[in-house]
All heavy atoms as a GROMACS GRO file, in nm:
protein
  580
    1MET      N    1  -6.684   6.399   1.707
    1MET     CA    2  -6.829   6.405   1.712
    1MET      C    3  -6.883   6.269   1.755
    1MET      O    4  -6.816   6.167   1.736
    1MET     CB    5  -6.887   6.439   1.574
    1MET     CG    6  -6.859   6.577   1.527
    1MET     SD    7  -6.951   6.620   1.377
    1MET     CE    8  -6.913   6.488   1.267
    2ARG      N    9  -7.005   6.273   1.804
    2ARG     CA   10  -7.074   6.149   1.841
    2ARG      C   11  -7.213   6.151   1.780
    2ARG      O   12  -7.281   6.254   1.782
    2ARG     CB   13  -7.087   6.135   1.992
    2ARG     CG   14  -6.955   6.116   2.061
    2ARG     CD   15  -6.973   6.089   2.206
    2ARG     NE   16  -7.039   6.203   2.270
    2ARG     CZ   17  -7.083   6.202   2.394
    2ARG    NH1   18  -7.071   6.095   2.468
    2ARG    NH2   19  -7.140   6.309   2.446
    3PHE      N   20  -7.255   6.038   1.725
    3PHE     CA   21  -7.392   6.020   1.675
    3PHE      C   22  -7.466   5.939   1.779
    3PHE      O   23  -7.421   5.830   1.817
    3PHE     CB   24  -7.391   5.945   1.541
    3PHE     CG   25  -7.528   5.917   1.488
    3PHE    CD1   26  -7.592   6.010   1.408
    3PHE    CD2   27  -7.592   5.798   1.517
    3PHE    CE1   28  -7.719   5.985   1.358
    3PHE    CE2   29  -7.718   5.771   1.468
    3PHE     CZ   30  -7.782   5.865   1.388
    4LEU      N   31  -7.577   5.992   1.829
    4LEU     CA   32  -7.655   5.922   1.931
    4LEU      C   33  -7.795   5.897   1.880
    4LEU      O   34  -7.858   5.987   1.823
    4LEU     CB   35  -7.661   6.007   2.058
    4LEU     CG   36  -7.524   6.034   2.117
    4LEU    CD1   37  -7.510   6.179   2.151
    4LEU    CD2   38  -7.501   5.947   2.235
    5LEU      N   39  -7.844   5.776   1.900
    5LEU     CA   40  -7.978   5.736   1.858
    5LEU      C   41  -8.045   5.672   1.978
    5LEU      O   42  -7.990   5.578   2.036
    5LEU     CB   43  -7.969   5.636   1.743
    5LEU     CG   44  -8.101   5.578   1.697
    5LEU    CD1   45  -8.160   5.666   1.587
    5LEU    CD2   46  -8.080   5.438   1.643
    6GLU      N   47  -8.160   5.723   2.014
    6GLU     CA   48  -8.232   5.669   2.130
    6GLU      C   49  -8.374   5.639   2.087
    6GLU      O   50  -8.444   5.725   2.032
    6GLU     CB   51  -8.232   5.770   2.244
    6GLU     CG   52  -8.295   5.718   2.369
    6GLU     CD   53  -8.280   5.816   2.485
    6GLU    OE1   54  -8.257   5.934   2.461
    6GLU    OE2   55  -8.295   5.771   2.599
    7VAL      N   56  -8.417   5.514   2.110
    7VAL     CA   57  -8.552   5.471   2.076
    7VAL      C   58  -8.612   5.402   2.198
    7VAL      O   59  -8.552   5.311   2.255
    7VAL     CB   60  -8.550   5.372   1.957
    7VAL    CG1   61  -8.690   5.321   1.928
    7VAL    CG2   62  -8.490   5.437   1.834
    8SER      N   63  -8.731   5.446   2.236
    8SER     CA   64  -8.802   5.383   2.347
    8SER      C   65  -8.864   5.252   2.300
    8SER      O   66  -8.943   5.251   2.206
    8SER     CB   67  -8.912   5.476   2.400
    8SER     OG   68  -8.991   5.407   2.495
    9MET      N   69  -8.829   5.143   2.363
    9MET     CA   70  -8.883   5.012   2.325
    9MET      C   71  -9.019   4.986   2.390
    9MET      O   72  -9.076   4.879   2.371
    9MET     CB   73  -8.783   4.903   2.365
    9MET     CG   74  -8.648   4.915   2.297
    9MET     SD   75  -8.653   4.889   2.121
    9MET     CE   76  -8.675   4.712   2.114
   10ASP      N   77  -9.073   5.082   2.465
   10ASP     CA   78  -9.202   5.065   2.531
   10ASP      C   79  -9.319   5.094   2.438
   10ASP      O   80  -9.433   5.067   2.472
   10ASP     CB   81  -9.211   5.158   2.653
   10ASP     CG   82  -9.105   5.126   2.756
   10ASP    OD1   83  -9.067   5.008   2.769
   10ASP    OD2   84  -9.060   5.219   2.825
   11ASP      N   85  -9.292   5.150   2.323
   11ASP     CA   86  -9.397   5.184   2.226
   11ASP      C   87  -9.471   5.058   2.183
   11ASP      O   88  -9.414   4.950   2.176
   11ASP     CB   89  -9.332   5.252   2.105
   11ASP     CG   90  -9.430   5.281   1.996
   11ASP    OD1   91  -9.508   5.376   2.012
   11ASP    OD2   92  -9.430   5.207   1.897
   12GLU      N   93  -9.599   5.071   2.152
   12GLU     CA   94  -9.684   4.956   2.115
   12GLU      C   95  -9.627   4.878   1.997
   12GLU      O   96  -9.615   4.757   2.001
   12GLU     CB   97  -9.824   5.007   2.082
   12GLU     CG   98  -9.923   4.897   2.054
   12GLU     CD   99 -10.062   4.954   2.030
   12GLU    OE1  100 -10.101   5.048   2.099
   12GLU    OE2  101 -10.129   4.901   1.940
   13ALA      N  102  -9.591   4.948   1.888
   13ALA     CA  103  -9.538   4.880   1.770
   13ALA      C  104  -9.406   4.811   1.800
   13ALA      O  105  -9.380   4.701   1.752
   13ALA     CB  106  -9.522   4.979   1.655
   14LEU      N  107  -9.321   4.874   1.881
   14LEU     CA  108  -9.192   4.814   1.916
   14LEU      C  109  -9.209   4.696   2.010
   14LEU      O  110  -9.134   4.600   2.004
   14LEU     CB  111  -9.099   4.919   1.976
   14LEU     CG  112  -9.035   5.008   1.871
   14LEU    CD1  113  -8.999   5.143   1.928
   14LEU    CD2  114  -8.913   4.941   1.812
   15ALA      N  115  -9.308   4.701   2.098
   15ALA     CA  116  -9.332   4.590   2.189
   15ALA      C  117  -9.387   4.469   2.113
   15ALA      O  118  -9.353   4.355   2.144
   15ALA     CB  119  -9.429   4.632   2.299
   16GLU      N  120  -9.469   4.493   2.011
   16GLU     CA  121  -9.531   4.385   1.934
   16GLU      C  122  -9.431   4.313   1.844
   16GLU      O  123  -9.430   4.192   1.833
   16GLU     CB  124  -9.644   4.442   1.850
   16GLU     CG  125  -9.724   4.337   1.776
   16GLU     CD  126  -9.841   4.399   1.703
   16GLU    OE1  127  -9.915   4.477   1.765
   16GLU    OE2  128  -9.855   4.370   1.583
   17ASP      N  129  -9.346   4.390   1.774
   17ASP     CA  130  -9.248   4.334   1.680
   17ASP      C  131  -9.119   4.415   1.690
   17ASP      O  132  -9.088   4.496   1.604
   17ASP     CB  133  -9.304   4.340   1.538
   17ASP     CG  134  -9.207   4.283   1.434
   17ASP    OD1  135  -9.110   4.214   1.473
   17ASP    OD2  136  -9.230   4.308   1.314
   18PRO      N  137  -9.043   4.397   1.799
   18PRO     CA  138  -8.926   4.482   1.822
   18PRO      C  139  -8.824   4.478   1.708
   18PRO      O  140  -8.779   4.583   1.662
   18PRO     CB  141  -8.866   4.433   1.953
   18PRO     CG  142  -8.938   4.310   1.989
   18PRO     CD  143  -9.060   4.299   1.904
   19ALA      N  144  -8.789   4.362   1.659
   19ALA     CA  145  -8.687   4.354   1.553
   19ALA      C  146  -8.738   4.416   1.423
   19ALA      O  147  -8.667   4.491   1.357
   19ALA     CB  148  -8.646   4.209   1.530
   20GLY      N  149  -8.861   4.386   1.386
   20GLY     CA  150  -8.917   4.440   1.263
   20GLY      C  151  -8.933   4.591   1.268
   20GLY      O  152  -8.897   4.662   1.173
   21GLU      N  153  -8.986   4.642   1.378
   21GLU     CA  154  -9.010   4.785   1.389
   21GLU      C  155  -8.879   4.864   1.402
   21GLU      O  156  -8.861   4.967   1.338
   21GLU     CB  157  -9.101   4.815   1.509
   21GLU     CG  158  -9.148   4.957   1.518
   21GLU     CD  159  -9.241   4.999   1.405
   21GLU    OE1  160  -9.298   4.914   1.335
   21GLU    OE2  161  -9.257   5.121   1.385
   22LEU      N  162  -8.786   4.813   1.481
   22LEU     CA  163  -8.657   4.882   1.494
   22LEU      C  164  -8.581   4.878   1.362
   22LEU      O  165  -8.519   4.977   1.323
   22LEU     CB  166  -8.575   4.819   1.607
   22LEU     CG  167  -8.451   4.895   1.650
   22LEU    CD1  168  -8.482   5.040   1.687
   22LEU    CD2  169  -8.385   4.825   1.767
   23GLY      N  170  -8.589   4.768   1.289
   23GLY     CA  171  -8.527   4.760   1.157
   23GLY      C  172  -8.585   4.864   1.062
   23GLY      O  173  -8.513   4.930   0.987
   24ARG      N  174  -8.716   4.882   1.064
   24ARG     CA  175  -8.781   4.980   0.979
   24ARG      C  176  -8.735   5.120   1.015
   24ARG      O  177  -8.702   5.201   0.929
   24ARG     CB  178  -8.933   4.971   0.992
   24ARG     CG  179  -9.007   5.060   0.894
   24ARG     CD  180  -9.148   5.094   0.940
   24ARG     NE  181  -9.149   5.173   1.062
   24ARG     CZ  182  -9.123   5.303   1.071
   24ARG    NH1  183  -9.088   5.371   0.965
   24ARG    NH2  184  -9.129   5.366   1.185
   25ILE      N  185  -8.729   5.149   1.146
   25ILE     CA  186  -8.684   5.281   1.193
   25ILE      C  187  -8.541   5.307   1.148
   25ILE      O  188  -8.509   5.414   1.095
   25ILE     CB  189  -8.696   5.291   1.347
   25ILE    CG1  190  -8.843   5.301   1.386
   25ILE    CG2  191  -8.616   5.408   1.402
   25ILE    CD1  192  -8.869   5.283   1.536
   26LEU      N  193  -8.452   5.210   1.164
   26LEU     CA  194  -8.312   5.228   1.126
   26LEU      C  195  -8.296   5.247   0.975
   26LEU      O  196  -8.218   5.330   0.930
   26LEU     CB  197  -8.228   5.111   1.175
   26LEU     CG  198  -8.212   5.102   1.327
   26LEU    CD1  199  -8.147   4.970   1.365
   26LEU    CD2  200  -8.135   5.220   1.381
   27ARG      N  201  -8.371   5.171   0.895
   27ARG     CA  202  -8.364   5.188   0.749
   27ARG      C  203  -8.414   5.326   0.708
   27ARG      O  204  -8.351   5.394   0.627
   27ARG     CB  205  -8.448   5.080   0.679
   27ARG     CG  206  -8.382   4.946   0.670
   27ARG     CD  207  -8.459   4.850   0.580
   27ARG     NE  208  -8.601   4.837   0.617
   27ARG     CZ  209  -8.648   4.757   0.712
   27ARG    NH1  210  -8.565   4.681   0.781
   27ARG    NH2  211  -8.776   4.750   0.736
   28TYR      N  212  -8.525   5.368   0.764
   28TYR     CA  213  -8.583   5.497   0.728
   28TYR      C  214  -8.488   5.611   0.765
   28TYR      O  215  -8.456   5.695   0.683
   28TYR     CB  216  -8.718   5.516   0.797
   28TYR     CG  217  -8.779   5.650   0.766
   28TYR    CD1  218  -8.848   5.670   0.648
   28TYR    CD2  219  -8.765   5.757   0.854
   28TYR    CE1  220  -8.904   5.793   0.618
   28TYR    CE2  221  -8.819   5.881   0.824
   28TYR     CZ  222  -8.889   5.898   0.707
   28TYR     OH  223  -8.941   6.020   0.678
   29TRP      N  224  -8.441   5.612   0.890
   29TRP     CA  225  -8.356   5.722   0.934
   29TRP      C  226  -8.218   5.714   0.874
   29TRP      O  227  -8.155   5.816   0.846
   29TRP     CB  228  -8.353   5.733   1.087
   29TRP     CG  229  -8.482   5.792   1.132
   29TRP    CD1  230  -8.586   5.728   1.190
   29TRP    CD2  231  -8.524   5.927   1.114
   29TRP    NE1  232  -8.690   5.816   1.208
   29TRP    CE2  233  -8.655   5.938   1.164
   29TRP    CE3  234  -8.464   6.040   1.060
   29TRP    CZ2  235  -8.726   6.058   1.161
   29TRP    CZ3  236  -8.535   6.159   1.058
   29TRP    CH2  237  -8.664   6.166   1.108
   30GLY      N  238  -8.169   5.594   0.848
   30GLY     CA  239  -8.040   5.581   0.781
   30GLY      C  240  -8.043   5.643   0.642
   30GLY      O  241  -7.950   5.712   0.601
   31GLY      N  242  -8.151   5.620   0.570
   31GLY     CA  243  -8.165   5.679   0.437
   31GLY      C  244  -8.189   5.829   0.441
   31GLY      O  245  -8.154   5.902   0.348
   32ASN      N  246  -8.247   5.876   0.548
   32ASN     CA  247  -8.282   6.018   0.562
   32ASN      C  248  -8.164   6.104   0.605
   32ASN      O  249  -8.167   6.226   0.589
   32ASN     CB  250  -8.396   6.031   0.664
   32ASN     CG  251  -8.468   6.161   0.655
   32ASN    OD1  252  -8.489   6.215   0.548
   32ASN    ND2  253  -8.508   6.214   0.770
   33LEU      N  254  -8.058   6.044   0.657
   33LEU     CA  255  -7.945   6.121   0.710
   33LEU      C  256  -7.876   6.207   0.605
   33LEU      O  257  -7.815   6.308   0.638
   33LEU     CB  258  -7.843   6.027   0.775
   33LEU     CG  259  -7.888   5.962   0.905
   33LEU    CD1  260  -7.784   5.862   0.953
   33LEU    CD2  261  -7.916   6.066   1.011
   34ARG      N  262  -7.886   6.171   0.479
   34ARG     CA  263  -7.818   6.248   0.375
   34ARG      C  264  -7.873   6.390   0.363
   34ARG      O  265  -7.812   6.475   0.299
   34ARG     CB  266  -7.827   6.176   0.241
   34ARG     CG  267  -7.967   6.174   0.182
   34ARG     CD  268  -7.965   6.112   0.043
   34ARG     NE  269  -8.094   6.123  -0.017
   34ARG     CZ  270  -8.189   6.031  -0.016
   34ARG    NH1  271  -8.165   5.916   0.044
   34ARG    NH2  272  -8.304   6.051  -0.075
   35HIS      N  273  -7.987   6.416   0.425
   35HIS     CA  274  -8.049   6.549   0.420
   35HIS      C  275  -7.995   6.643   0.529
   35HIS      O  276  -8.040   6.757   0.539
   35HIS     CB  277  -8.201   6.538   0.432
   35HIS     CG  278  -8.261   6.459   0.321
   35HIS    ND1  279  -8.268   6.505   0.191
   35HIS    CD2  280  -8.317   6.336   0.320
   35HIS    CE1  281  -8.325   6.414   0.115
   35HIS    NE2  282  -8.356   6.310   0.190
   36TYR      N  283  -7.903   6.594   0.610
   36TYR     CA  284  -7.847   6.673   0.720
   36TYR      C  285  -7.699   6.696   0.698
   36TYR      O  286  -7.629   6.608   0.645
   36TYR     CB  287  -7.868   6.598   0.853
   36TYR     CG  288  -8.012   6.587   0.892
   36TYR    CD1  289  -8.090   6.481   0.847
   36TYR    CD2  290  -8.073   6.683   0.971
   36TYR    CE1  291  -8.224   6.469   0.882
   36TYR    CE2  292  -8.207   6.674   1.006
   36TYR     CZ  293  -8.281   6.566   0.961
   36TYR     OH  294  -8.413   6.556   0.995
   37PRO      N  295  -7.645   6.811   0.739
   37PRO     CA  296  -7.502   6.836   0.723
   37PRO      C  297  -7.414   6.749   0.813
   37PRO      O  298  -7.294   6.743   0.794
   37PRO     CB  299  -7.484   6.984   0.759
   37PRO     CG  300  -7.614   7.034   0.805
   37PRO     CD  301  -7.717   6.926   0.788
   38MET      N  302  -7.474   6.679   0.909
   38MET     CA  303  -7.402   6.588   1.000
   38MET      C  304  -7.296   6.662   1.080
   38MET      O  305  -7.177   6.628   1.078
   38MET     CB  306  -7.341   6.472   0.922
   38MET     CG  307  -7.444   6.388   0.846
   38MET     SD  308  -7.575   6.322   0.948
   38MET     CE  309  -7.490   6.194   1.035
   39LYS      N  310  -7.340   6.765   1.151
   39LYS     CA  311  -7.250   6.841   1.238
   39LYS      C  312  -7.315   6.855   1.375
   39LYS      O  313  -7.437   6.834   1.388
   39LYS     CB  314  -7.218   6.976   1.176
   39LYS     CG  315  -7.338   7.064   1.156
   39LYS     CD  316  -7.300   7.193   1.088
   39LYS     CE  317  -7.425   7.279   1.075
   39LYS     NZ  318  -7.400   7.403   1.008
   40PRO      N  319  -7.238   6.886   1.479
   40PRO     CA  320  -7.295   6.899   1.612
   40PRO      C  321  -7.416   6.992   1.612
   40PRO      O  322  -7.417   7.096   1.549
   40PRO     CB  323  -7.180   6.958   1.695
   40PRO     CG  324  -7.057   6.908   1.627
   40PRO     CD  325  -7.092   6.910   1.480
   41GLY      N  326  -7.520   6.944   1.680
   41GLY     CA  327  -7.646   7.018   1.687
   41GLY      C  328  -7.753   6.963   1.596
   41GLY      O  329  -7.871   6.987   1.616
   42ASP      N  330  -7.714   6.887   1.492
   42ASP     CA  331  -7.813   6.826   1.405
   42ASP      C  332  -7.886   6.716   1.481
   42ASP      O  333  -7.829   6.650   1.568
   42ASP     CB  334  -7.747   6.764   1.281
   42ASP     CG  335  -7.704   6.867   1.180
   42ASP    OD1  336  -7.751   6.982   1.189
   42ASP    OD2  337  -7.624   6.832   1.092
   43GLY      N  338  -8.010   6.691   1.443
   43GLY     CA  339  -8.088   6.584   1.504
   43GLY      C  340  -8.232   6.594   1.462
   43GLY      O  341  -8.273   6.690   1.396
   44ALA      N  342  -8.310   6.494   1.499
   44ALA     CA  343  -8.452   6.492   1.466
   44ALA      C  344  -8.521   6.387   1.552
   44ALA      O  345  -8.458   6.298   1.608
   44ALA     CB  346  -8.472   6.461   1.318
   45GLU      N  347  -8.652   6.398   1.558
   45GLU     CA  348  -8.733   6.300   1.628
   45GLU      C  349  -8.738   6.172   1.544
   45GLU      O  350  -8.720   6.176   1.423
   45GLU     CB  351  -8.876   6.351   1.650
   45GLU     CG  352  -8.885   6.467   1.746
   45GLU     CD  353  -8.843   6.600   1.684
   45GLU    OE1  354  -8.845   6.612   1.559
   45GLU    OE2  355  -8.807   6.691   1.758
   46ILE      N  356  -8.768   6.062   1.609
   46ILE     CA  357  -8.783   5.932   1.543
   46ILE      C  358  -8.926   5.886   1.568
   46ILE      O  359  -8.975   5.894   1.680
   46ILE     CB  360  -8.683   5.829   1.599
   46ILE    CG1  361  -8.541   5.874   1.566
   46ILE    CG2  362  -8.711   5.690   1.544
   46ILE    CD1  363  -8.436   5.791   1.634
   47TYR      N  364  -8.990   5.837   1.462
   47TYR     CA  365  -9.130   5.794   1.470
   47TYR      C  366  -9.143   5.647   1.435
   47TYR      O  367  -9.068   5.595   1.352
   47TYR     CB  368  -9.216   5.877   1.374
   47TYR     CG  369  -9.214   6.024   1.408
   47TYR    CD1  370  -9.123   6.110   1.347
   47TYR    CD2  371  -9.300   6.076   1.503
   47TYR    CE1  372  -9.119   6.244   1.379
   47TYR    CE2  373  -9.297   6.211   1.535
   47TYR     CZ  374  -9.206   6.294   1.473
   47TYR     OH  375  -9.202   6.427   1.506
   48ASP      N  376  -9.243   5.580   1.495
   48ASP     CA  377  -9.270   5.442   1.461
   48ASP      C  378  -9.357   5.436   1.336
   48ASP      O  379  -9.386   5.539   1.274
   48ASP     CB  380  -9.332   5.367   1.579
   48ASP     CG  381  -9.475   5.412   1.612
   48ASP    OD1  382  -9.533   5.495   1.539
   48ASP    OD2  383  -9.530   5.360   1.710
   49SER      N  384  -9.400   5.317   1.297
   49SER     CA  385  -9.479   5.300   1.175
   49SER      C  386  -9.618   5.362   1.185
   49SER      O  387  -9.684   5.382   1.084
   49SER     CB  388  -9.489   5.152   1.138
   49SER     OG  389  -9.547   5.079   1.244
   50GLU      N  390  -9.660   5.394   1.305
   50GLU     CA  391  -9.790   5.461   1.326
   50GLU      C  392  -9.770   5.613   1.341
   50GLU      O  393  -9.861   5.684   1.379
   50GLU     CB  394  -9.858   5.406   1.451
   50GLU     CG  395  -9.887   5.258   1.445
   50GLU     CD  396 -10.000   5.224   1.348
   50GLU    OE1  397 -10.096   5.303   1.341
   50GLU    OE2  398  -9.988   5.121   1.281
   51TYR      N  399  -9.649   5.660   1.315
   51TYR     CA  400  -9.610   5.802   1.325
   51TYR      C  401  -9.623   5.857   1.467
   51TYR      O  402  -9.656   5.973   1.487
   51TYR     CB  403  -9.687   5.887   1.223
   51TYR     CG  404  -9.656   5.844   1.084
   51TYR    CD1  405  -9.746   5.765   1.013
   51TYR    CD2  406  -9.534   5.874   1.026
   51TYR    CE1  407  -9.716   5.721   0.885
   51TYR    CE2  408  -9.503   5.830   0.898
   51TYR     CZ  409  -9.595   5.753   0.829
   51TYR     OH  410  -9.564   5.709   0.703
   52ARG      N  411  -9.593   5.771   1.565
   52ARG     CA  412  -9.585   5.814   1.704
   52ARG      C  413  -9.437   5.837   1.736
   52ARG      O  414  -9.353   5.754   1.698
   52ARG     CB  415  -9.642   5.708   1.799
   52ARG     CG  416  -9.791   5.688   1.784
   52ARG     CD  417  -9.836   5.577   1.876
   52ARG     NE  418  -9.779   5.450   1.828
   52ARG     CZ  419  -9.850   5.341   1.806
   52ARG    NH1  420  -9.979   5.339   1.828
   52ARG    NH2  421  -9.792   5.232   1.763
   53GLU      N  422  -9.407   5.946   1.804
   53GLU     CA  423  -9.268   5.975   1.839
   53GLU      C  424  -9.218   5.871   1.940
   53GLU      O  425  -9.281   5.849   2.043
   53GLU     CB  426  -9.256   6.115   1.898
   53GLU     CG  427  -9.113   6.157   1.920
   53GLU     CD  428  -9.099   6.300   1.968
   53GLU    OE1  429  -9.182   6.385   1.930
   53GLU    OE2  430  -9.005   6.326   2.044
   54VAL      N  431  -9.106   5.806   1.906
   54VAL     CA  432  -9.051   5.702   1.993
   54VAL      C  433  -8.906   5.728   2.032
   54VAL      O  434  -8.846   5.650   2.106
   54VAL     CB  435  -9.062   5.562   1.929
   54VAL    CG1  436  -9.207   5.521   1.914
   54VAL    CG2  437  -8.989   5.556   1.796
   55GLY      N  438  -8.850   5.837   1.983
   55GLY     CA  439  -8.711   5.865   2.018
   55GLY      C  440  -8.656   5.983   1.942
   55GLY      O  441  -8.731   6.065   1.888
   56ARG      N  442  -8.524   5.988   1.939
   56ARG     CA  443  -8.455   6.101   1.879
   56ARG      C  444  -8.313   6.060   1.842
   56ARG      O  445  -8.254   5.976   1.908
   56ARG     CB  446  -8.454   6.214   1.981
   56ARG     CG  447  -8.379   6.336   1.940
   56ARG     CD  448  -8.417   6.455   2.028
   56ARG     NE  449  -8.360   6.572   1.968
   56ARG     CZ  450  -8.409   6.636   1.862
   56ARG    NH1  451  -8.519   6.594   1.808
   56ARG    NH2  452  -8.348   6.740   1.811
   57TRP      N  453  -8.259   6.121   1.738
   57TRP     CA  454  -8.116   6.107   1.709
   57TRP      C  455  -8.056   6.247   1.713
   57TRP      O  456  -8.126   6.346   1.693
   57TRP     CB  457  -8.091   6.038   1.574
   57TRP     CG  458  -8.127   6.117   1.454
   57TRP    CD1  459  -8.245   6.112   1.386
   57TRP    CD2  460  -8.046   6.213   1.386
   57TRP    NE1  461  -8.244   6.198   1.281
   57TRP    CE2  462  -8.122   6.263   1.278
   57TRP    CE3  463  -7.918   6.263   1.404
   57TRP    CZ2  464  -8.074   6.359   1.190
   57TRP    CZ3  465  -7.870   6.360   1.316
   57TRP    CH2  466  -7.947   6.405   1.211
   58ARG      N  467  -7.926   6.251   1.741
   58ARG     CA  468  -7.858   6.381   1.745
   58ARG      C  469  -7.708   6.360   1.728
   58ARG      O  470  -7.656   6.251   1.749
   58ARG     CB  471  -7.888   6.455   1.875
   58ARG     CG  472  -7.830   6.389   1.998
   58ARG     CD  473  -7.876   6.461   2.125
   58ARG     NE  474  -7.821   6.400   2.243
   58ARG     CZ  475  -7.869   6.293   2.303
   58ARG    NH1  476  -7.977   6.234   2.257
   58ARG    NH2  477  -7.811   6.244   2.411
   59ILE      N  478  -7.644   6.467   1.689
   59ILE     CA  479  -7.498   6.467   1.679
   59ILE      C  480  -7.446   6.568   1.780
   59ILE      O  481  -7.493   6.682   1.786
   59ILE     CB  482  -7.453   6.504   1.536
   59ILE    CG1  483  -7.501   6.396   1.440
   59ILE    CG2  484  -7.301   6.521   1.531
   59ILE    CD1  485  -7.466   6.421   1.297
   60GLU      N  486  -7.352   6.521   1.860
   60GLU     CA  487  -7.292   6.605   1.964
   60GLU      C  488  -7.144   6.621   1.936
   60GLU      O  489  -7.081   6.535   1.874
   60GLU     CB  490  -7.308   6.541   2.102
   60GLU     CG  491  -7.450   6.531   2.147
   60GLU     CD  492  -7.461   6.468   2.285
   60GLU    OE1  493  -7.360   6.413   2.336
   60GLU    OE2  494  -7.570   6.474   2.342
   61GLN      N  495  -7.092   6.729   1.986
   61GLN     CA  496  -6.947   6.748   1.980
   61GLN      C  497  -6.883   6.652   2.077
   61GLN      O  498  -6.926   6.642   2.192
   61GLN     CB  499  -6.912   6.893   2.015
   61GLN     CG  500  -6.767   6.927   1.995
   61GLN     CD  501  -6.743   7.077   2.005
   61GLN    OE1  502  -6.832   7.156   1.983
   61GLN    NE2  503  -6.622   7.113   2.039
   62GLY      N  504  -6.782   6.579   2.034
   62GLY     CA  505  -6.715   6.483   2.120
   62GLY      C  506  -6.618   6.550   2.216
   62GLY      O  507  -6.580   6.665   2.198
   63GLU      N  508  -6.578   6.476   2.319
   63GLU     CA  509  -6.484   6.530   2.418
   63GLU      C  510  -6.352   6.570   2.355
   63GLU      O  511  -6.296   6.673   2.388
   63GLU     CB  512  -6.461   6.426   2.528
   63GLU     CG  513  -6.582   6.407   2.616
   63GLU     CD  514  -6.557   6.301   2.723
   63GLU    OE1  515  -6.440   6.284   2.762
   63GLU    OE2  516  -6.655   6.238   2.765
   64GLN      N  517  -6.300   6.489   2.262
   64GLN     CA  518  -6.174   6.524   2.195
   64GLN      C  519  -6.190   6.652   2.114
   64GLN      O  520  -6.101   6.735   2.109
   64GLN     CB  521  -6.126   6.411   2.105
   64GLN     CG  522  -6.076   6.292   2.181
   64GLN     CD  523  -6.028   6.183   2.087
   64GLN    OE1  524  -6.068   6.175   1.971
   64GLN    NE2  525  -5.942   6.097   2.139
   65ASP      N  526  -6.306   6.668   2.049
   65ASP     CA  527  -6.331   6.790   1.972
   65ASP      C  528  -6.332   6.912   2.062
   65ASP      O  529  -6.280   7.018   2.027
   65ASP     CB  530  -6.466   6.781   1.899
   65ASP     CG  531  -6.469   6.674   1.794
   65ASP    OD1  532  -6.362   6.639   1.741
   65ASP    OD2  533  -6.579   6.623   1.764
   66GLN      N  534  -6.391   6.898   2.181
   66GLN     CA  535  -6.397   7.010   2.276
   66GLN      C  536  -6.258   7.047   2.324
   66GLN      O  537  -6.225   7.165   2.335
   66GLN     CB  538  -6.487   6.974   2.394
   66GLN     CG  539  -6.632   6.966   2.355
   66GLN     CD  540  -6.721   6.915   2.468
   66GLN    OE1  541  -6.672   6.867   2.571
   66GLN    NE2  542  -6.850   6.924   2.449
   67ARG      N  543  -6.172   6.947   2.349
   67ARG     CA  544  -6.037   6.976   2.395
   67ARG      C  545  -5.955   7.047   2.286
   67ARG      O  546  -5.874   7.133   2.313
   67ARG     CB  547  -5.966   6.849   2.439
   67ARG     CG  548  -6.016   6.796   2.573
   67ARG     CD  549  -5.922   6.692   2.627
   67ARG     NE  550  -5.916   6.573   2.543
   67ARG     CZ  551  -5.992   6.465   2.559
   67ARG    NH1  552  -6.082   6.461   2.655
   67ARG    NH2  553  -5.978   6.362   2.479
   68ARG      N  554  -5.977   7.007   2.159
   68ARG     CA  555  -5.904   7.067   2.048
   68ARG      C  556  -5.966   7.198   2.002
   68ARG      O  557  -5.907   7.271   1.925
   68ARG     CB  558  -5.902   6.970   1.929
   68ARG     CG  559  -5.811   6.852   1.948
   68ARG     CD  560  -5.794   6.777   1.818
   68ARG     NE  561  -5.921   6.742   1.758
   68ARG     CZ  562  -5.965   6.616   1.738
   68ARG    NH1  563  -5.891   6.516   1.774
   68ARG    NH2  564  -6.080   6.594   1.682
   69GLY      N  565  -6.092   7.222   2.044
   69GLY     CA  566  -6.161   7.344   2.002
   69GLY      C  567  -6.217   7.334   1.861
   69GLY      O  568  -6.236   7.434   1.794
   70THR      N  569  -6.243   7.209   1.815
   70THR     CA  570  -6.299   7.189   1.682
   70THR      C  571  -6.438   7.131   1.694
   70THR      O  572  -6.477   7.081   1.797
   70THR     CB  573  -6.212   7.093   1.597
   70THR    OG1  574  -6.206   6.966   1.663
   70THR    CG2  575  -6.074   7.150   1.577
   71ALA      N  576  -6.512   7.134   1.583
   71ALA     CA  577  -6.647   7.078   1.582
   71ALA      C  578  -6.651   6.943   1.515
   71ALA      O  579  -6.573   6.903   1.440
   71ALA     CB  580  -6.743   7.172   1.509
   0.00000   0.00000   0.00000
């Protein structure tokens, strides 16, 4: 499996304080992951401190998993 996290750095809050805002996003979503089964297909939108959508995380089936036929 692969965990992918994509955040647009063009957002106003991220442009103003990139390290602070990205740190907040990572702490929030890192703590929130326990609510997901963590299997391929799981994912959610990512929001900045102003609750604007700035990205998404998702779990995909990895290439090795596809070759073995496992998830």
